[in-house]
C-alpha positions, 0 to 999 in steps of 0.5 A, spaced: 437 519 579 435 523 573 435 519 567 439 522 561 435 524 555 437 521 548 437 525 542 439 521 536 434 524 531 440 524 525 442 517 527 434 515 527 434 518 520 440 515 517 437 508 519 431 509 516 434 512 509 439 506 510 433 501 510 429 505 504 423 506 509 418 512 509 417 516 515 410 513 515 412 506 515 417 507 520 412 510 525 407 505 523 412 500 525 414 503 532 407 505 534 407 512 533 405 518 529 409 520 523 409 527 526 412 525 532 417 521 528 419 527 524 420 531 531 424 525 533 428 526 527 429 533 528 432 532 535 425 536 538 423 530 542 428 525 545 427 517 544 424 514 550 426 507 553 420 504 549 422 507 543 429 504 544 427 497 545 422 498 539 427 500 534 432 494 537 426 489 536 423 491 529 430 494 526 435 490 529 438 497 531 444 497 536 442 501 542 449 503 544 450 506 537 444 510 538 446 512 545 454 513 543 456 520 542 460 523 536 466 523 539 471 521 534 468 526 529 468 531 534 475 530 536 478 530 529 474 536 527 477 540 533 484 538 530 482 541 523 479 547 526 485 548 531 490 549 524 492 556 524 489 557 517 482 556 521 483 557 528 479 564 528 473 561 524 469 558 530 467 562 536 466 555 540 465 548 540 458 548 539 458 548 531 462 543 531 458 539 536 452 540 531 456 538 525 459 532 528 452 529 530 447 532 525 452 531 519 457 525 521 458 524 513 460 531 512 464 531 518 468 525 515 469 529 508 472 535 512 477 531 516 479 527 509 480 534 505 484 536 511 488 530 511 489 531 504 491 538 504 496 536 510 499 530 506 500 535 500 504 540 504 508 534 507 510 532 500 512 539 498 516 539 504 519 533 502 521 536 495 524 542 499 528 537 503 530 533 497 533 539 493 537 541 499 540 534 499 539 533 506 539 525 507 533 525 512 526 522 512 520 527 513 516 527 519 510 522 519 506 525 523 502 529 518 502 523 513 496 518 512 498 511 516 499 507 509 504 513 507 508 512 513 509 505 512 511 506 505 516 511 507 519 507 513 519 500 509 522 504 503 528 507 507 530 501 510 533 495 508 529 490 505 532 484 509 529 482 516 533 477 520 528 475 525 523 473 520 528 470 516 530 465 522 523 464 524 521 462 517 527 458 516 525 454 522 518 453 521 519 451 514 524 446 516 519 443 521 514 442 515 514 435 512 517 434 505 512 435 499 509 440 495 508 447 499 501 449 498 499 442 500 503 442 506 501 449 508 494 447 507 495 440 511 498 444 517 493 449 517 488 444 518 491 440 523 494 445 527 489 451 527 483 447 524 483 452 518 480 449 511 482 452 505 477 453 499 478 456 492 472 459 490 469 461 483 469 468 481 461 468 482 462 467 489 467 471 491 468 476 485 472 482 489 476 479 494 483 475 493 482 472 500 478 472 506 478 468 512 472 466 515 473 466 523 466 463 524 467 457 520 474 457 520 475 457 513 480 460 508 477 462 502 482 464 496 479 466 489 480 462 483 482 468 479 489 468 482 495 464 479 497 458 482 503 462 485 499 467 488 494 462 491 500 459 494 502 466 497 496 468 500 496 461 503 503 462 506 501 469 508 495 466 513 500 461 515 506 466 517 501 470 520 499 464 525 506 461 526 510 467 526 506 472 529 512 473 535 517 474 530 513 479 526 511 483 532 519 483 534 520 486 527 514 491 528 517 494 534 523 496 530 520 500 525 518 506 530 511 507 527 506 512 530 499 510 530 496 503 531 493 503 524 500 504 521 502 498 525 496 494 523 498 495 515 505 494 517 504 487 520 500 485 513 506 487 509 511 483 514 506 477 513 507 478 506 515 478 507 515 472 511 510 468 506 516 469 500 521 467 505 517 460 506 516 460 498 523 461 497 528 459 503 534 464 503 539 459 502 536 455 497 534 461 493 541 465 494 545 459 491 540 458 485 541 465 484 548 465 484 548 459 480 544 462 474 547 468 474 540 471 477 536 469 471 529 471 473 526 466 468 530 460 471 528 462 478 521 463 477 521 456 474 525 453 480 521 455 485 514 455 481 514 463 483 512 469 479 517 474 476 514 479 481 515 474 487 522 472 485 524 480 484 522 482 490 525 476 494 532 478 491 532 485 494 531 481 501 537 477 500 542 481 505 544 477 510 550 480 513 555 474 512 551 471 506 549 477 502 547 477 494 547 483 489 544 489 493 538 490 488 532 495 489 525 495 485 520 499 483 513 498 481 508 502 476 502 502 473 501 504 466 499 511 468 506 512 471 503 511 478 509 508 483 505 503 487 511 500 491 519 501 492 524 497 496 531 496 496 536 491 499 539 497 503 533 502 502 530 504 495 536 509 493 531 516 492 537 520 492 542 516 487 537 514 483 530 517 484 526 513 479 522 518 476 525 519 469 520 517 463 526 514 459 527 508 464 525 502 460 520 500 465 515 505 461 518 501 455 516 495 458 508 496 457 510 496 449 513 489 450 509 485 455 512 479 458 519 481 455 525 482 460 528 489 458 535 490 460 540 496 459 545 501 463 543 507 465 547 513 468 545 519 472 548 526 472 553 525 477 556 519 474 553 513 478 551 508 473 546 502 474 543 496 471 536 496 470 531 490 468 524 491 467 518 487 465 511 487 465 507 483 471 500 481 470 494 481 475 489 477 477 485 473 471 480 478 468 473 476 466 471 477 459 469 484 458 473 487 464 480 490 462 486 486 465 490 489 471 498 490 468 503 493 471 511 494 470 517 492 475 524 495 475 529 491 478 536 495 479 543 494 482 549 498 481 552 497 474 559 494 478 555 488 479 553 487 471 558 481 470 555 477 476 548 477 472 546 474 465 543 481 464 549 485 464 553 480 460 548 481 455 550 488 454 555 491 449 562 490 451 562 498 452 555 498 454 551 504 451 548 508 457 542 511 457 542 518 460 537 519 466 535 523 471 532 523 478 525 526 476 524 532 471 523 537 476 529 535 479 533 534 473 538 539 469 540 535 463 539 540 457 536 538 451 532 532 453 527 530 449 523 526 454 522 532 459 515 532 461 516 538 466 521 544 467 526 543 473 524 547 479 532 549 480 532 553 473 528 559 470 525 557 463 529 560 457 524 564 454 527 567 448 523 568 441 529 567 437 531 560 439 527 554 440 530 547 443 528 540 442 525 540 449 518 543 450 521 546 457 528 549 455 531 553 461 537 557 462 
């Protein structure tokens, strides 16, 4: 039987460069001449069995890695060049094979650029759908897995009944006591996992890490106590509620394994909040306090963000709370997350208006801002906003600060302490879904012209907006 020759020059070169070793030093370690190693790296000589074994023993190289084909990159490159925009550029696959084998990092870069291009095209398609007023979700095939998960979760109810039931049963089976210690004891007793809080200098870049070899769960000391508890609860929920999480995952209809993996983690975080704030207890406390988030934070030893997120989940059909929705942004205005009791109201609310008090929250950190806001179609909302503080930053580092908006229909204002604080005849702030989709005239906050109107370029007339339109 003829033995297949192994030409893996680029891989040998990457190994050498990764170790910061010269050709002369590697050749000496392998017992060959530098010129012969140079020929190997240029794929002009194959790797012999003796050289393979030498590489494995001297540099701890995985032989399967050297012998594997660049199949994944090649398949992705074929997909890129199958696009109608590029389909006539290459006469065959031989150039793709050379690129995937000789320059895998460059090949990965091409694939990433193509995915970004497809994502932007999909976003433009979404804008077209939104402008047309069609209540349909965009196709997920051209999206990145994280975008697909975000899109699915934003457009459906934030209530997961199967997880709520499983979390309630698991919490009821736990002994009484402080939840953090109770969950640590359960992890140790049932799974042999010990929990350790690590100092910043030991784990500077991670919130949480589970070491399967030593069966230890490491939590960063940079997290506040409530965030440390949530990370512990995530680990417990992943282990104890795995079947319930899998059943809920099956209902999401995700298209790729990577999207499923990301969604599994999001559902574990949902389950963690359900453990920290049991459904019946938090709903009763919310109604009794008129949804005073400060009171709920103190009652359940949770953060503002955790309580606000939990309020969007309280939609059990026979025992529901106010249908809240939420949105989180950073100081640059990037939207980091959206969710809603019945799905985030993209069409009715939008969330892209610069006049929303979520932007003003950064000027008053830690304070809760409440106001009534009205859309162009007359629908009105109660808007509650506050900043959220990230992990404790070391000296000299800029802390992470985001802002969270919690909203509901204005018809529910009398059921909350925030609605009661509004004037008897509330002054409503006129907002829109986003500048590109808003046709309010004379808006001082307008940042972009609407795509539905031509600009009013009249040298004899100038309005207050930088983008006057006809």
